[in-house]
C-alpha positions as CSV (number, residue, x, y, z in Angstrom):
1,M,22.5,37.7,-4.1
2,N,19.0,35.8,-4.0
3,V,18.9,34.2,-7.2
4,D,15.8,32.5,-8.5
5,A,17.2,29.1,-10.4
6,D,14.3,29.0,-12.3
7,S,14.7,32.5,-14.3
8,I,18.7,30.8,-15.8
9,G,18.8,29.6,-18.7
10,Y,22.0,28.4,-19.0
11,I,25.4,27.4,-17.2
12,L,28.6,28.0,-18.2
13,A,31.2,25.6,-16.2
14,L,35.0,25.3,-16.3
15,E,37.7,22.7,-15.1
16,S,40.9,23.0,-14.5
17,S,41.7,20.9,-11.8
18,C,44.9,18.9,-13.0
19,D,45.6,18.6,-17.1
20,E,42.9,19.7,-18.9
21,T,41.4,23.0,-19.5
22,A,37.7,22.8,-20.0
23,A,34.7,24.7,-20.8
24,A,30.8,23.3,-21.5
25,V,27.2,25.1,-21.5
26,I,24.7,23.5,-19.7
27,D,21.1,24.5,-19.9
28,R,18.4,23.5,-16.8
29,D,18.1,20.2,-18.6
30,L,21.4,19.2,-18.1
31,R,21.4,18.9,-21.9
32,V,25.3,19.9,-23.1
33,L,25.2,22.5,-25.6
34,S,28.9,22.4,-26.0
35,S,31.7,20.7,-24.5
36,V,35.6,21.9,-25.3
37,V,38.5,19.8,-23.8
38,A,41.6,21.1,-24.6
39,S,44.2,18.5,-23.6
40,Q,48.0,18.8,-22.4
41,Y,48.7,15.0,-23.2
42,E,51.7,16.4,-25.7
43,L,53.2,18.7,-22.9
44,H,53.6,15.7,-20.4
45,R,54.4,12.6,-22.5
46,D,57.6,12.4,-21.8
47,F,57.8,12.9,-18.2
48,G,55.1,10.3,-17.7
49,G,53.1,11.9,-15.6
50,V,51.3,15.6,-14.8
51,V,54.2,18.2,-14.4
52,P,52.1,20.9,-12.1
53,E,54.2,23.8,-13.4
54,I,53.3,22.8,-16.6
55,A,50.1,22.4,-15.9
56,S,49.5,25.5,-14.6
57,R,50.9,27.8,-17.4
58,A,48.9,25.7,-19.7
59,H,45.6,26.6,-18.2
60,V,46.5,30.7,-18.0
61,R,47.0,30.1,-22.1
62,R,44.3,28.1,-23.0
63,V,41.3,28.8,-20.6
64,L,39.9,32.3,-22.6
65,P,40.4,30.5,-26.2
66,V,38.5,27.7,-24.5
67,I,35.7,29.4,-23.2
68,D,35.1,31.2,-26.8
69,E,34.9,28.4,-28.1
70,A,32.8,26.8,-25.7
71,L,30.0,29.6,-25.9
72,T,30.6,29.6,-29.9
73,A,29.8,26.4,-30.4
74,A,26.9,26.6,-27.7
75,G,25.6,29.7,-30.3
76,L,25.4,31.9,-27.6
77,Q,27.0,35.0,-26.1
78,L,28.2,35.9,-22.4
79,S,24.9,38.1,-21.7
80,D,23.2,34.7,-22.5
81,I,24.6,33.0,-19.4
82,G,23.0,33.4,-16.0
83,A,25.8,31.7,-13.6
84,V,29.4,29.9,-13.6
85,A,30.6,27.3,-12.3
86,V,34.0,26.0,-11.4
87,A,35.7,23.0,-10.1
88,T,37.3,24.3,-6.9
89,Q,38.5,20.7,-5.5
90,P,40.4,18.6,-5.1
91,G,43.4,19.4,-7.6
92,L,46.5,20.6,-8.4
93,V,46.7,24.1,-6.6
94,G,48.1,26.3,-9.5
95,S,45.6,24.6,-12.1
96,L,42.7,25.3,-10.2
97,L,43.7,28.8,-9.1
98,V,43.2,29.4,-12.8
99,G,39.8,28.3,-13.5
100,L,38.6,29.7,-10.5
101,T,40.0,33.2,-11.5
102,A,38.4,33.0,-14.7
103,A,35.1,32.1,-13.1
104,K,34.9,34.6,-10.7
105,T,36.1,37.7,-12.9
106,L,33.2,36.7,-15.1
107,A,30.9,36.5,-12.5
108,M,32.1,39.9,-11.3
109,V,31.8,41.6,-14.9
110,L,28.0,39.5,-15.6
111,D,26.9,40.3,-11.7
112,I,26.0,36.2,-12.1
113,P,26.2,33.6,-9.9
114,L,29.4,31.9,-8.9
115,V,29.1,28.2,-8.0
116,A,31.5,25.9,-6.6
117,V,32.0,22.4,-7.7
118,N,33.6,19.4,-6.0
119,H,35.3,17.7,-8.7
120,I,34.9,14.0,-7.3
121,E,31.0,14.8,-6.9
122,A,30.8,15.8,-10.5
123,H,32.2,12.3,-11.4
124,I,29.4,11.0,-10.1
125,Y,27.0,13.3,-11.2
126,A,28.0,12.4,-14.8
127,C,25.8,9.2,-14.4
128,R,22.7,11.1,-13.5
129,M,23.1,13.6,-16.7
130,V,22.7,10.7,-19.2
131,A,20.5,8.5,-16.9
132,D,16.5,8.6,-17.7
133,V,16.2,8.1,-14.2
134,D,16.9,9.8,-10.6
135,T,20.0,8.1,-9.5
136,F,20.0,8.9,-6.1
137,P,20.3,7.8,-3.6
138,C,23.2,5.7,-4.3
139,I,27.0,4.6,-3.9
140,G,28.8,6.4,-6.0
141,F,32.8,5.5,-7.2
142,V,35.0,7.6,-8.5
143,V,38.3,5.7,-10.0
144,S,40.7,7.9,-11.9
145,G,44.8,8.7,-12.0
146,G,44.3,10.6,-8.7
147,H,41.1,9.1,-6.8
148,T,39.9,5.8,-5.6
149,N,37.2,6.9,-3.6
150,L,33.8,5.5,-2.7
151,Y,30.9,7.9,-1.5
152,D,27.2,6.8,0.2
153,C,25.6,9.9,-1.8
154,T,21.7,10.4,-0.3
155,S,21.0,12.9,-2.4
156,P,23.2,15.2,-5.5
157,V,24.4,17.3,-2.6
158,D,24.9,15.2,-0.1
159,F,28.2,12.8,-0.4
160,E,29.3,10.8,2.1
161,L,33.1,9.6,1.8
162,I,32.9,5.6,3.0
163,G,36.2,4.3,1.3
164,S,39.6,5.5,-0.6
165,T,42.9,4.1,-1.3
166,I,45.5,4.5,1.2
167,D,48.3,4.8,-1.0
168,D,48.0,4.8,-4.9
169,A,44.7,5.3,-6.9
170,A,44.4,2.8,-9.3
171,G,44.8,4.9,-12.4
172,E,48.2,5.7,-10.5
173,A,48.9,2.1,-10.8
174,F,48.3,2.0,-14.3
175,D,50.6,4.9,-15.6
176,K,53.2,3.2,-13.5
177,V,52.8,-0.1,-14.9
178,A,52.8,0.9,-17.9
179,Q,56.0,2.9,-17.4
180,I,57.4,-0.4,-16.2
181,L,56.7,-2.4,-19.2
182,N,57.4,0.6,-21.1
183,V,54.3,0.2,-23.1
184,G,52.8,4.3,-23.5
185,F,51.0,6.7,-21.8
186,P,48.6,7.5,-20.6
187,G,48.8,4.0,-18.5
188,G,45.2,3.2,-18.8
189,P,44.4,3.1,-22.5
190,A,48.1,1.8,-22.9
191,I,48.0,-1.2,-20.7
192,Q,43.9,-1.8,-21.9
193,K,45.5,-2.5,-25.3
194,T,47.9,-4.3,-24.3
195,A,46.4,-6.5,-22.2
196,E,44.2,-8.0,-25.3
197,H,46.5,-9.9,-26.5
198,G,48.1,-11.3,-23.4
199,N,46.5,-14.1,-20.6
200,S,44.7,-12.3,-17.5
201,K,45.3,-15.9,-15.6
202,A,49.4,-16.2,-16.4
203,I,50.5,-14.6,-13.6
204,R,48.8,-14.2,-9.9
205,F,49.2,-11.0,-8.6
206,P,47.9,-9.6,-5.3
207,R,44.3,-8.8,-4.5
208,T,45.0,-6.3,-1.3
209,F,42.2,-6.1,1.2
210,L,39.6,-7.7,-1.4
211,K,38.3,-10.5,1.4
212,E,38.4,-8.2,4.0
213,D,35.2,-6.1,5.0
214,R,36.8,-2.4,5.1
215,L,36.4,-0.4,2.0
216,E,39.7,0.8,1.8
217,F,42.2,0.3,-1.4
218,S,46.1,-0.3,-1.9
219,F,47.8,-1.0,-4.7
220,S,51.2,0.0,-4.0
221,G,52.0,-3.6,-3.5
222,L,50.5,-4.5,-6.8
223,K,52.9,-2.1,-8.6
224,T,55.7,-3.5,-7.0
225,A,54.6,-6.8,-7.6
226,V,54.3,-6.1,-11.3
227,L,57.5,-4.7,-11.2
228,Y,59.6,-7.4,-9.1
229,T,57.9,-10.3,-11.9
230,A,59.2,-8.1,-15.5
231,N,62.8,-7.1,-13.6
232,G,63.3,-9.6,-11.0
233,V,64.1,-9.2,-7.3
234,P,66.6,-7.2,-6.6
235,G,69.8,-9.4,-4.5
236,S,68.1,-12.5,-6.5
237,H,70.4,-14.9,-8.6
238,V,66.9,-16.0,-10.0
239,K,66.7,-14.1,-13.5
240,P,63.1,-12.6,-15.0
241,E,61.7,-14.2,-18.1
242,P,62.4,-12.2,-20.7
243,L,60.0,-9.0,-21.8
244,T,59.0,-10.6,-24.9
245,D,55.8,-8.7,-26.2
246,Q,53.9,-11.9,-25.0
247,R,55.0,-11.7,-21.7
248,V,54.6,-7.7,-21.5
249,A,50.9,-8.3,-23.1
250,D,50.2,-11.5,-20.2
251,I,51.8,-9.1,-17.4
252,A,49.4,-6.4,-18.5
253,A,46.3,-8.3,-18.7
254,S,47.2,-10.0,-15.0
255,F,47.9,-6.8,-13.7
256,Q,44.5,-5.3,-15.2
257,A,42.7,-8.3,-14.0
258,A,43.8,-7.8,-10.5
259,V,43.1,-4.1,-10.3
260,V,39.6,-4.8,-11.7
261,D,38.8,-7.9,-9.1
262,V,39.4,-5.5,-6.4
263,L,37.9,-3.0,-7.7
264,V,34.3,-4.7,-8.6
265,G,34.5,-6.5,-4.9
266,K,34.9,-3.3,-3.1
267,C,32.1,-2.0,-5.1
268,K,30.1,-5.2,-4.3
269,Q,31.1,-4.8,-0.5
270,A,29.8,-1.0,-0.3
271,V,26.2,-2.0,-2.0
272,Q,25.8,-4.3,0.5
273,Q,27.2,-2.6,3.4
274,K,24.7,0.3,3.0
275,G,22.1,-1.4,1.6
276,R,22.0,1.1,-1.5
277,D,20.3,-0.4,-4.7
278,T,22.1,1.8,-7.3
279,L,25.4,2.0,-8.1
280,C,27.1,5.0,-10.0
281,V,30.6,4.9,-11.2
282,G,32.7,7.6,-13.0
283,G,36.6,8.7,-13.5
284,G,39.3,7.8,-16.3
285,V,39.5,4.2,-15.3
286,A,35.8,3.3,-15.8
287,A,36.8,3.8,-19.4
288,N,38.5,0.5,-18.6
289,S,36.3,-2.2,-20.8
290,L,37.2,-5.3,-18.2
291,L,35.7,-3.2,-15.6
292,R,32.5,-2.0,-17.3
293,H,31.8,-5.7,-18.1
294,K,32.5,-7.1,-14.5
295,L,30.8,-4.2,-13.3
296,A,27.4,-5.0,-15.1
297,Q,28.1,-9.0,-14.1
298,M,28.3,-8.2,-10.7
299,T,25.1,-5.7,-10.3
300,H,22.8,-7.9,-12.5
301,R,23.8,-10.6,-10.0
302,E,23.3,-8.4,-6.5
303,G,20.0,-6.8,-8.2
304,V,21.5,-3.9,-8.2
305,R,20.9,-0.4,-11.1
306,L,24.5,0.1,-12.5
307,F,24.9,3.6,-14.2
308,V,28.6,3.6,-15.9
309,A,29.4,7.5,-17.1
310,P,29.7,7.6,-20.6
311,T,33.3,7.6,-22.0
312,S,33.1,11.2,-23.0
313,L,32.5,12.3,-19.8
314,C,35.5,9.7,-17.9
315,T,38.0,11.7,-18.6
316,D,38.1,15.6,-16.9
317,N,35.6,17.7,-18.6
318,A,33.5,20.6,-17.5
319,A,30.2,19.0,-19.3
320,M,30.1,17.3,-15.2
321,A,29.7,20.3,-13.5
322,A,26.2,20.6,-14.3
323,I,25.6,19.3,-10.6
324,A,25.4,22.8,-10.2
325,W,22.1,23.1,-11.0
326,E,22.0,20.9,-8.1
327,S,22.9,23.6,-6.1
328,L,21.5,26.5,-7.6
329,R,18.0,25.5,-6.9
330,R,19.1,24.5,-3.1
331,G,20.4,28.8,-3.2
332,H,24.2,27.3,-2.5
333,I,25.8,30.3,-4.1
334,A,29.4,31.0,-3.7
335,S,31.1,34.4,-2.9
336,L,34.0,36.1,-4.6
337,D,36.3,35.5,-2.0
338,L,35.8,31.2,-2.9
339,D,39.0,29.6,-2.7
340,V,40.5,26.2,-4.1
341,T,41.0,23.2,-1.6
342,P,43.8,21.7,-3.7
343,G,44.0,18.8,-1.1
344,L,42.5,15.0,0.2
345,V,43.4,13.6,-3.4
346,R,46.3,11.5,-4.7
347,H,47.2,12.8,-8.0
348,R,49.7,11.4,-10.6
349,K,52.4,12.8,-10.9
350,A,55.8,13.1,-13.3
351,N,58.8,11.4,-12.5
352,S,57.8,10.0,-8.8
353,K,59.2,6.6,-8.8
354,V,57.9,3.2,-8.7
355,P,59.1,1.0,-6.2
356,K,62.1,-0.7,-5.4
């Protein structure tokens, strides 16, 4: 299909990579005319994480109403849409397939271009959407429940993975520590709220790889350290301190400080190693206020431009699929035999065991 991007007025974007069913309408100037997100929070809350089968079934029920709501909010009809974009990687296979099936159907029926979107790259592009200047080239950092990835981004369509976690994502660690401390789900907001009343220097938790040059992350050991601090070391005769409200707050604050120190430290190393003067940060954990504050301090000292996605675009949404405009302008159109690529990601899962 030959496509003249300048003739397209609006993109309809779909997102269903994990546990949010989302649709958005974005115009060629990257203005978001509507953004609708149907959360599955209540469906997964009691499991302490996302149940893939529940997620995919919920997407099936919600995808059409979400599309209809997004079009209505934008004041448009399906006939006004010039292209459909959909997240095809990475994510939960069942969830991704629901969004892709809906997008393929629309593209075929309306005879409009289909554009594949990488969910992770879209998180970084969310920074470009709200910036008044071009943010590329840059170091891109996505930190969320399923991802802790560093990229060297030479352009909006060229992303090179330069660092990631070797075990758990940062958001996964927040979820599991929140479970250990019994402070709620999702873990990120729960830990941040609890930490507000704690002493971040009360416990010195490990900061894995912080002093090493390699751009890798590991949070499994940190989770174990929190577990032992809260519940005691198995086989030890030393009893842990009682988990009073203050003790829980101190553990939460100390844990959050350890995670943030590592995240900020690795971002600093990445911009230095690659010689970039711009850092773009997205993903659910990027909504953490301490992380934002520490990143701002670090980039100011380093003379680096910092762009952090607004909180409304940090958690999963379809609006960040505005990155599809970059593909359209370069003629990168998908065929109707497009498939999903669910791998290359560690999504948080329900009932996964905390370290023993």
